C-alpha positions in Angstrom: 75.1 90.7 204.4 77.5 88.4 202.8 78.5 90.9 200.3 78.8 93.7 202.8 81.3 91.6 204.9 83.3 90.3 201.8 84.2 93.9 200.8 85.8 95.0 204.0 87.4 91.7 204.5 89.0 91.9 201.0 90.3 95.4 201.8 91.8 94.2 205.0 93.6 91.2 203.3 95.0 93.6 200.7 96.3 95.9 203.3 97.8 93.1 205.3 99.6 91.8 202.1 100.8 95.4 201.4 102.3 95.8 204.8 103.9 92.4 204.8 105.4 93.4 201.2 106.8 96.5 202.8 108.3 95.0 206.0 109.2 91.5 205.2 111.5 91.6 202.1 113.7 94.4 200.7 112.8 95.5 197.1 114.6 97.4 194.4 118.0 96.4 195.6 119.5 96.3 192.1 118.4 99.7 191.2 119.6 101.3 194.5 123.0 99.7 193.8 123.0 101.3 190.4 122.0 104.6 191.7 124.9 104.3 194.2 127.5 103.6 191.6 126.0 106.5 189.4 126.2 109.1 192.4 129.7 107.9 193.2 131.2 107.9 189.8 129.3 111.1 188.8 130.8 113.0 191.8 134.3 111.7 190.9 133.9 112.9 187.4 132.5 116.2 188.4 135.4 116.9 190.5 138.1 115.6 188.1 136.5 117.4 185.1 137.8 120.7 186.7 140.5 119.6 188.9 143.1 121.9 187.3 140.7 124.7 188.0 139.6 123.7 191.4 141.1 126.8 193.1 139.2 129.1 190.7 136.0 127.3 191.3 135.9 126.1 194.8 139.1 127.4 196.5 139.5 130.0 199.2 140.5 132.6 196.7 137.8 131.6 194.1 136.0 134.3 192.0 132.9 133.3 194.0 134.3 134.4 197.3 133.3 132.5 200.7 131.2 135.5 201.7 129.1 135.4 198.5 128.7 131.6 198.6 127.6 131.8 202.4 124.7 134.2 201.2 123.6 132.1 198.5 123.2 128.8 200.7 119.5 128.0 201.2 117.9 127.6 204.5 119.2 124.7 206.5 122.1 124.4 203.9 125.8 124.1 204.8 129.2 123.7 203.3 132.2 122.6 205.1 134.3 124.3 202.6 133.2 127.6 204.4 134.3 126.5 207.8 137.8 127.7 207.2 139.4 129.7 204.5 142.8 128.1 204.8 144.3 126.3 201.7 145.1 123.1 203.5 141.5 122.9 204.7 140.2 123.1 201.1 142.7 120.7 199.6 141.9 118.2 202.4 138.0 118.4 201.7 138.2 118.5 198.0 140.3 115.3 197.8 138.4 113.6 200.6 135.2 114.3 198.4 137.0 112.4 195.6 138.0 109.4 197.8 134.8 109.1 199.7 132.8 109.3 196.3 135.0 106.5 194.9 134.7 104.3 198.0 130.9 105.0 198.0 130.6 103.7 194.4 132.7 100.5 195.2 131.6 99.7 198.7 128.4 101.6 199.5 126.8 101.2 203.0 125.1 103.6 205.4 128.3 105.1 206.9 129.8 106.1 203.5 126.3 107.2 202.4 126.1 109.8 205.2 129.7 111.0 204.4 128.9 111.1 200.7 125.8 113.3 201.4 127.7 115.7 203.7 130.6 116.2 201.4 128.6 116.3 198.2 126.3 119.1 199.7 129.3 121.0 200.9 130.8 120.9 197.4 127.5 121.8 195.7 126.8 124.8 198.0 130.5 126.0 197.7 129.7 127.3 194.2 126.3 126.9 193.0 127.0 128.7 189.6 128.5 125.8 187.9 126.1 123.1 188.9 124.4 121.1 186.0 121.0 120.6 187.4 121.2 116.9 188.4 122.2 118.0 191.9 118.7 119.2 192.6 117.4 115.5 192.5 120.4 113.7 193.9 120.5 116.0 197.1 117.2 114.7 197.9 117.8 111.0 196.9 121.0 110.7 198.9 118.9 111.4 202.1 116.6 108.4 201.3 119.6 106.3 200.5 120.8 106.5 204.0 117.9 104.2 205.1 118.5 101.7 202.3 120.7 98.7 201.7 122.7 100.2 198.9 125.4 97.5 198.7 123.4 94.2 198.1 124.7 94.1 194.5 127.9 95.2 192.8 129.9 95.5 195.9 132.4 93.4 197.8 130.6 90.9 199.9 127.4 91.6 198.2 126.6 87.8 197.9 126.8 87.1 201.5 124.8 90.3 202.4 122.0 89.0 200.0 122.0 85.6 201.8 121.6 87.3 205.2 118.7 89.3 203.7 117.0 86.1 202.2 117.5 84.4 205.4 115.8 87.1 207.4 113.0 87.5 204.8 109.4 86.6 206.0 109.9 88.4 209.3 108.9 92.0 209.3 111.3 94.4 210.7 111.6 98.2 211.1 114.9 98.1 209.0 113.2 96.4 206.0 110.1 98.8 206.2 112.6 101.7 206.2 114.5 100.5 203.1 111.3 99.9 201.2 109.8 103.2 202.1 113.0 105.0 201.2 113.1 103.1 197.9 109.5 104.1 197.0 110.2 107.6 197.9 113.1 107.8 195.5 110.7 106.4 192.7 108.1 108.9 193.8 110.5 111.9 193.7 111.8 110.8 190.3 108.4 110.3 188.8 107.4 113.8 190.0 110.3 115.2 188.4 109.5 113.7 185.0 105.9 114.6 185.3 106.7 118.2 186.1 109.1 118.3 183.3 106.8 116.9 180.7 104.0 119.3 181.8 106.2 122.5 181.5 107.5 121.3 178.1 103.8 120.6 176.8 102.7 124.1 178.0 105.7 125.7 176.3 105.4 127.1 172.7 108.7 126.0 171.4 108.0 122.4 172.5 104.5 122.6 171.0 105.9 123.9 167.7 108.6 121.1 167.8 111.5 123.6 167.5 112.9 123.2 171.0 115.6 120.9 170.1 116.7 123.2 167.5 117.2 126.1 170.0 118.9 123.6 172.5 121.4 122.6 169.8 122.5 126.3 169.5 123.3 127.0 173.1 126.9 128.0 173.4 127.1 127.3 177.1 127.5 123.5 176.7 129.8 121.4 174.6 127.4 120.7 171.8 128.2 118.2 169.1 128.3 119.7 165.6 126.6 116.6 164.4 123.7 117.1 166.8 123.3 120.8 165.8 123.2 119.5 162.1 120.6 116.8 162.8 118.4 119.3 164.7 118.3 121.5 161.8 116.0 118.9 160.1 112.5 119.9 160.9 111.1 116.4 160.7 113.7 114.9 163.1 113.7 117.9 165.4 110.0 117.8 165.9 109.8 113.9 166.4 112.4 114.2 169.0 110.6 117.0 170.8 107.4 115.1 170.8 109.2 111.8 171.8 110.7 113.6 174.8 107.3 114.9 176.0 105.7 111.5 175.5 108.2 109.5 177.6 108.3 112.1 180.4 104.5 112.4 180.7 104.2 108.7 180.5 107.0 107.7 182.8 105.1 108.0 186.1 102.2 105.9 184.8 104.6 103.3 183.2 106.3 102.5 186.3 103.0 101.8 188.1 102.0 99.4 185.4 101.9 95.6 186.1 103.2 94.9 182.6 106.9 94.5 182.7 107.5 95.5 179.1 105.8 98.8 179.6 108.0 99.6 182.6 111.2 98.4 180.9 110.5 100.2 177.5 109.7 103.5 179.0 112.5 103.5 181.5 115.1 102.3 178.8 113.7 105.2 176.5 114.2 107.7 179.3 117.8 106.5 179.8 118.5 106.6 176.1 117.5 110.4 176.3 120.0 110.9 178.9 122.8 109.0 177.0 122.0 111.4 174.1 122.5 114.3 176.6 125.6 112.9 177.7 127.1 112.4 174.1 125.7 115.4 172.4 125.6 118.1 175.2 128.6 117.0 177.3 126.6 116.9 180.5 128.0 113.7 181.8 127.7 113.9 185.6 124.1 115.2 185.1 123.1 112.3 182.8 124.8 109.8 185.1 122.9 110.9 188.1 119.4 110.9 186.2 120.2 107.4 184.9 121.0 106.3 188.3 117.6 107.6 189.5 115.9 105.9 186.6 117.4 102.6 187.5 115.6 102.5 190.8 112.2 102.8 188.9 112.6 99.3 187.7 112.0 96.3 190.0 114.4 93.4 190.5 112.4 91.1 188.6 112.7 93.5 185.8 116.5 93.3 185.8 116.5 89.5 186.1 114.2 89.2 183.2 116.4 91.5 181.1 119.5 89.6 182.2 118.0 86.4 181.1 116.8 87.8 177.7 120.4 89.3 177.2 122.0 85.8 177.8 119.5 84.1 175.3 120.4 86.7 172.7 124.0 86.3 173.4 123.8 82.5 173.3 121.8 82.6 170.1 124.3 85.1 168.5 127.1 82.8 169.6 125.4 79.8 168.1 125.0 81.6 164.7 128.6 82.5 164.7 129.8 79.0 165.3 127.3 78.0 162.6 129.0 80.2 159.9 131.3 78.1 157.7 134.9 78.7 158.5 137.4 80.2 156.0 139.2 77.9 153.8 142.5 77.5 155.7 140.6 76.1 158.8 137.6 74.5 157.3 139.6 72.5 154.6 142.8 71.8 156.7 142.2 68.1 156.6 142.4 68.2 152.8 146.2 69.1 153.0 146.7 66.3 155.4 148.8 63.3 154.3 146.8 60.1 153.3 148.4 58.2 156.1 147.3 60.7 158.7 143.7 60.8 157.3 143.7 56.9 157.4 
């Protein structure tokens, strides 16, 4: 009887701890703040990259007419750019998107998150022909971000905001539970994306044969680096990168669930390195930024603090080694040239 009662009690205790963890303290504040910055900066870059051609891509006289754009909008989708076909309305909305995105990256907050979501959806659905792919994920994540505290870090007044959150910690609230639920949904959505991407890669013959990167480097639709195309001509290197990509994408969902911090950090940093490579060699800068921002939420706050402490130790050790290096002759032996009366 003692063993039978001990099992249900243990389950109840664990359930109570899980509920307290969800409702008493906000988690993943650093990662959500980094995602906020990535979305804001990525949207600004997306707009400014084709600023001179904005009339051709999104204007009322675009090659993709408002009638065609309206037919391509999915169910429950919308675009404020299609409300009016006047020139002034387009210029107002387009520049408002840039300003709101910049303000969202700097300040954050729920009001700016809602405004960012509306304007970003409107821009994406105005012309879906030129989207890079990262929009598919960020259109979902921006909904979850409405319920989060996105400006607890890297924003004006962030320190005071964190002090208020710490003062209220320990008392379960609906707002805290909503923040944590939204944060975990962001992690879940990102993990599902990588698991699906890894599954489709491992099922594809070009990825199994290790030649996918070779074909990717020959795509003319992107701003491919000539160095990247040259490196992918090497069979060994191309195959290694193909298998490495599959490994980290399939391992990502399991790594972020691990209790071992080095597993979470190593896999997440590897995925972010992959997106930095996409940014550098394929020219998909907004896409890579959005994906890196989503990856950042998958690390816990303690992971960032541990990495920051380690980085400071490395910097301090490197600074100590630099100070220990013998100085050049003019500085190290300056006292030799001093007069004897000064040395005395």
